[in-house]
N, C-alpha and C positions, 0 to 999 in steps of 0.2 A: 504493500500500500504506500502511496506517495507521501501522505501526511505522517508526521511523527508525533506521538503523544508521550510526554515525559512526566514522571512523578518526581518532584524535586528531591534531590539527594546530593550530598557531596561525593565527588569522585575520588577514588583511591586505587592506586596501583601503578603499574609500569606500562609505558607506551613505546613501541618501536615506531619512531617518527618516519613517515614515508619519505621517499627521495624527493629532492628539490625539483619542482616542476620547471622552474626557471632554468636550472642547470641542465635538466634533461632535454629541453628544447634545443639548447645550444650544443649539447654533446652529440645528439643524433644528427644534427645538421652538419657539424664539422666531420663526423665519422662518414656520413654519406658522401661528402665532397672529397674525401681522401683518396689517394691513389692505390692503396692496398686494402686487404681485408682487415677489419678491426671489430672489436666488441665493446659495447657500452653496457655495463652491468648496473644492477640496482635501479631498474626502470619499472615504474608503476604505470599501468596502461589506463590512465584516466582519459576522459573524452578529449582533452586538449592535446595530450601527447599522441593519442591515436590519430588526431587530425593532422598533426605535423608529419607523422610517419606515413600516413596515407598520401599526403601531398608530395613527399619525397618519392614514394613509389610511382605516383602519377608522372613525375618528372624523369622516371627511368632508373632511379637508384634501387639497388637490389639488397634486400635484407630478409632475415627470418627472426621470429620472436619466440623465445622459449619462456613460456609463462611460468613454469615451475621454478626456473632459475632466475627469472626476472632479468633477462638479458637479450639484447638485440645484436645480431651479428650482421655486419654489412660486408657485402662481397664487392671487390673492386670491379670497375667497369660499369657501364650503364646500358640498360636495355634500349634498343633503338626506338625512338619516338615516332609513332605512325599516326596518321590521321591529321586533319587540318587544325584541330583545336584540342588542347589539353585542358581537362577539367579538374580543378582542385577544390575539394569540399573542406572548408576551413572550420566548419561547425560554428561555435561562438568564440573561437580562440583568436584574440587580437595578436598574440605572439605568432601563431601560424600564418595569419594573413600578412602581417608586416615583415616577418622574417623571410617568407618564401617569395614575396613579390620580386625583389631584386634577383634572387636565384633563378626564378622562373624566366625572368627577362634575359638571362644569359642564353637561353635556347633560341631566341628569335622566333619562337612559335606563337601562335595565337593562344591566349590563356584565358580561361573563365574561372574566376574565383567565386565559389558559392559561399554565401554568408547566411548565418542563422541568427535568430534572436535580435539583439540590439547591435550586432557587430557593425552593420553599415551605418549606424548612428554615431559610431566612435570616430574621432578625427582621422582624416586621411589626406588632408591638404598638402602636407610636405611631399607625398608621393605624386599627387596630381601635378604639383609644380614641377617635379622632376620629370614626369612624363612629357610635359610641354617642352621642357628644355631639351630632352633627348629625342624629340620627334616621335614619341610613342603615343598612339591614339588609344583612347579608352572610352568605355561606355559604362554607365552606372544604371543598373536595373533595380527592380524591387528587392531582389535577393542576390545580386551578383555584381561583380566588377569584371569587365572583359577588357583585355589589353591586346594590342597588336604592335609589335616592334621589338627592338633589341636594345639592351642596356649598353651605353657607350661610356668610355672613360672620360673624365673631366673633373670640374669643380662643382660640388654639390652643396648648395646652401640649404641648411636644415635648421628650423627653429628648435632650440633645445628645451623649450618649456612646454611642449605638447606631449611627447612620449619619447623615451630613449629607444624604443623599439625600431623607429625609423633609422636611427644611427646604426643600431646593431645589424639590421637587415643589410644595409650597404656595406658594413664591415665584413660580413660574410662573403659578399659577391664581388666587390671591386678588386680584390687581389687577383682574381682569376681573369681579369681583362688584360688586353695586350699592351696597355700603356698605363702610366701612373695616374692616380686620381687624388683628389683632396675632398674631405668633408669639412665644411666651414660652418660653425654654429653661430646663428644670428641672434639668438636670445639667450638669456641666462640658462645654462644647462641644469636640468633636474634629473633625479634618479641616476646619478653618476655611478652608483654601486652596481647597477645592472650593466652599464657599459664596461665596468671593470671585469665583470663576469664574462662578457663576450670577448674582450681582449685577452683575458687569461686563457679562455678555451681555445681560441684560434692560435694563440702563441704556442700552446701545447701541441698543436698539429702543424707547427712549423711556419705559420703565417706571421709576418712582421709588419707592424703598424706603428708609426710614430705618433704618440699622443701628446699634443701640445696644450697641456693644462685644460683639457676637455673643451677647448675652443676651436681646435683644428686637428684633423687627423690626416697625416701624410701616408699614402698607401702606394707601395710599389706594385706595378703590374707584373704579369707573367710569373706569379707565384703559384705554388701548388701545395695542397694539404697532404701532409705525410701521415701514414697510417699510425694509429695509436689506440691502445685499449684504454678505457676510461671507466671509473666507478663514480656514480652520481652520489653525492653526499646527502645527508638528511636535510630536510627543508625547515628552515627557521620560520617561514610564514605559516606553515601548518603547526609547528611546535608552539607557536604563539598562542593558539587556542588553549592548549593544556598548561602553558606557563601562566597565562592570565587566570585560568581556573585555580591554579595554586595560589595566586595572589589574592583571590577572593575567598580562600579558605579550604580548597580541596587539597589533596595530598597525592600528586601525580608526578612520577619520575619519567623524564623524557630521555629515551635511549637513542643513540645513533646520530647525535649532533656533533659536528666538528667544533672543537674549541676555537680554532682559528678559521675564519671563513670570510670570503668576499661578499657573501649574501648581505644585501642592505638591510634585510629584515632581521638580522642579528641585533638590530637596535632595540628589539623587544626586551633584551636583557637590561639595557640601560633605563628603559622606560619603567620597568617594574621597580628597579632600584630607586629611581628618582621619586616614585610615588610612595616610597617607604617600605616596599617589600624586600625580601631577601632572596638571593640566588644562592643555592647550595649545590656544590659539586658532590656527586656521589661516586661510588666505585665504578659505576657503569654509565652515568649520564649526569643530568642536572635536574633540579626541581626549583620552582618558585614557592616561596612561603609567605603567607599572610602574616602581618604584624598589627599590633594595636595602633601603630603610627601611620597607617595608610591615609594619604592625604592627596588633595587635588594638585595637579600640575598643568603646565602648558606643553602641548605636544605639537611639533611642526610636522604636518603631513606631507610636505613637499616631496620627500624622497622615499616615503614609506606608505603609499596609499593603501596597500593590501593589508596593513596592520590595523587600520583605523576602526573597522567594525568591532573587533575583539578588544582593542584598547578602550573604545567607548564603553563597552560592558564593564571592564575593570574599573574605570574611573567613576562609573555610576555607583560603585560601592566603596569609594574612597571619600572620606570626609572633606567637605569644602568644595570650592569652585574649581572646575577644570576647564581648560579651553584647548580645542584642537584647531589650529590655524593652517592657512594655505591648503585648504582641503577641497578646492573647487574641482580638481581632476577626478574626484570620486564620483562626480555626476556622470562621467562618461565611461563607466564600467559596465558589467553585466546588467546592473540596475543603476538607477541614480542612487548610488550607495550612500551619499550624504543624507539625502531625504529618507531613504529606506531605513537606515539604522536609527535615525531620530524618530520617525513615525512608529516603528515597531517597539522600541524601548519605551516610548511614551505610552503605548498600549499596556505595557507592564507596570505603569505607574512611575517611571523614572522621570525626574524633572530635567528635561533635555531640550535645548532650543537650537533650531537650525538657522544659520545665516547663509549669505550668498556663497561664502567660501570658508565658513567656520562652523564649529559646534561648541556650544556652551552647556556644561553639565553642572548642576547643583547636586553633588554626590552625597552618599550616606543615607539615601532614602530606602524605603522598603519597596520591594517589587512584589507584584501579585500575579498569580497564574491567570493567563488569558489565552485566547487564540490569536496567534500572530502569523505572519506570512514570510516565507523565505524570499519572496520577490524574484524567483528564478535566478538567485544569486548564491553561489556556494558559500561565500564568506559571510553573508547575512545569515544563512541557515546555521552555520557552525557557531557563529557568535551568539545567536539566540539560544542554542543548546547550552552554551556555557552560562548564559544569564539564567537559564532554568534552574541551575544548581542553587541559586539564592532566592528563588521565588517562593512566596508563601501561598499555600493553597493545595488543592488536590492534584492538579495536573495542568501542564501547559501543552498546547497543540501547535506545532509549526507546520503550516500548510505548504505543500510542495517541497518538503525538505529532502526527501530521498532523491528525487530527480535533480535537484540543485547541486548536491554534493558530488554527483557523478562526474562533474566537470573537472574536479581536481583531486578528490579524496573519496572514492566510491564506497569504501568500507568504514567511513567515519562513524556512522551510527552503530555499526557492529562493535567497533573499538570502544565507543562511548558506553555501550551496555556492559562490556566486560569490566568497566571501572566502577560500576554501581553496586 
């Protein structure tokens, strides 16, 4: 059944944190582009990762997936592309669409990108400007983008304050062109941690890019990806749900997280500490612990938009006022995430106010069991499940929760039940 009904209870136990979705996207793309056979291990086949792998297969890259071992093996060489048009189903994955567009344009084939949900409502202007510059024609339909043309080397002007995914997409593809290119950032760059992940991944596969303070990227042409096996590390953005659960009184140990990571969402550790919580290292992992001194703080959402739903839940149970600022980008996710988390937490009785690009929370309030909605957004669904731990009453129902979490963490509610 799609809806999830939860009887409020504190969670207790150990959780094997799933692999980083952000790193998995990058790893499978780099492995597909490499010249030799290689294996990417610790892959969770969420809807988003399935979309990226399906897109790579449509582009002729060959791989097999071992579900039991959670590993993808890529075979060198590409299947010959036949037919007039290549069709890539991106699902609702912004990473799939934005990462694969430049790679698909390397082929010179006509490409049709199928988009679901709110994906076509998310910003795409940097690529449309690029199409115009490169002489690539494009058509936008009700659920697709169709392109005709080939990516050419040159200077690419990209606004850095929309999404780092446009920059990452170009960083994957431009080294494979026959001449040098540059990416020039025209607005203040955001989410630079995600760009670090891309640069680190492609560097591991032998691609060299000169990063000039995140304002310009110099890229040599005629490079090639060297084969490399890679293991995807645990995901801090998913661990954040269980770490914030600990900060509101649960006892959950997170396993499989690297202590040193380029993941921007590792900032959840600092956010819990600043709010008065404790982070405890264990023999096998880490856990967050609630203290009597949990208090409101200000959180800048600019570089960590994926953390905000669960951070808002944690701050709802911290004493005093909290403010989440620079949060406007949340409106362009799977849902209008800024509005969604404010509306749904309000239904639970939380004193939370929505602004144009901020959230204000008067914390320390009592939450009550109600029926809420996942809003077709995996992070809203999981955040509300964490909020349920502190709700008073018989049960809370989250509408559409099971379908929502399939996007990134398909067995979230199975794991959740083992902790009750």
